[in-house]
N, C-alpha and C positions, 0 to 999 in steps of 0.2 A: 433576410435578415438585412437591414438597412443601420444606420448609428451616423448621427449629427455627431462631432469632435469637436470643441469648444477649446483651444488652449485659453487656461486662463491664469491671471495673476493670484485669483482667491474667487471659490467658488461656497456654496451650502446648502443644504436643504433641511426643510424647515417642514415638519406634519403638527398636525394641532400648534401651533406656537413654542413647540420641543422642536430644538434646532439636532437631528441627529447624524448632520455629516459635515462637515467643515473641511476644507482643502486650503492651502497659496502654494504658487507657483505645477500647475498640473495641465489636466484633460479633466474635463466635462462630459463625460460619452455616453446623449443619449440612446436607448436602446430601441429599437422596433421589432418586431417578430409576428410572421407569418408561417399556415400552417404548414409551409411546406422545405419551412430551418432545418436542419440537420448538425451533426459534429463536423459535416466538412464547413460550414456558412459561418459558424464559432470559431474554427481555426486560422480560417482569412481572415476575417473582423480583428481578431486577437493580436496578429503577425501582426497587422496593418498597423495598425492602434499603437502599439507599442515602440516602431518600428518607425513613425514617422517622423519624417526630418523640416521639424513646425518650430521650433525652439532654435532662437540665436543663441550663434556660437560669439564670441572670445572678440570680434567683425562686424556684431550686428546681419550675421545672415543666419538666414532659418535652415539649420547645417545635423545640430543634434536630432536624438530622438527622446522619448521619454525615458527611457532607459537609461540614454548617457545625461541625463542633466538629474538624475535621482528625483523626476516629477511623481506626485500623487495623482491619484484619481476616484472620481466619483460617479458610478454609474447608474444612471435612473431609467428604469423603463418606460417607454411613451410609446403606445398604443397606437399614438393621430401620426405617428410617421409614416405612418400609411392610409390616410385618407386616401379618396379616390373623389377626387372634383369637378368630375366633368359634367356632370349633369348639374345643374341648378344650383343653388348657392348654399346648402347644407352638406357638408362633407359626410362621406357614407365612409365604416371603420370595417365594414366588412370583409375585406384581406385580411383586416388586424386575428391575429392569433389568439383562441380564447383562452382565458385562465389557464385551464388546465394541461392544454399543451408551451404556452407560452414562459408559464413558471417556471418548470423542468428546466426550461432552454438560459431565460435569463441566467438561474443560479449557476447553472454548468458554465456559459459567455463569464456569469463571475469570477467562480473558481479558476478556469484558465486564464484568464485574466490576473488572479493574483500567483497562479504558478509561472507564468512568463515574463513577471515583472518579480517575479521572489519576497514578495511584501501585501498586505493587507492591502482592499480596496475596499472603499466607503460606497455606501450603497442609498441609494432613499428608499420606499417599503414598495413592494408590487403591487397595485392597483387601488394604491390610497393618493389620495387626494391631499397633492406636495405645491408647495411655495420654492420653487428654484432660483437658489440670487446668483448672479455671474457678473465678474468682474473680467469681460473678456480681453485678453491679451491681441494686442495689435489692433485690427479685431484680426484673430484668427479661426476659421469654422469650413469644416473640412464633412464633405459627406462621403459615407463611402455604400454601396449596394451590393451586397455580396451575391444578388444575382446580374449585376451588370458590371465585372471588372472594367470599369476603364480606365 
């Protein structure tokens, strides 16, 4: 399981010209899932996501977490995070989990994130063409792979 976490001043998701999610001051989390992912991967990434100290404190030092700043979150499924680009110029998405595996894990990730934050997490719509707008704050972008805990 892989996440791309972006600290945002604002972000939104639009589907068929209808805005389905919108936040200010928080995180946009792009989530990629593979067949081997499990609850262990979800638990690891949820804890990392809510506790990453990537928000500025009163001295403009990145020393506060999403919980500390009571920030909001949007989670968007993104199978392209597991693109294989070794051969040729056309990415292969063979590593990305099929919907019947990925969708329940995606829903559980959102549920666990809501439980950890104690509030609703907004989302896009799994498997749908979405337009994601962000105003990246910093910019701050963190990539975490639960299979490569560095």
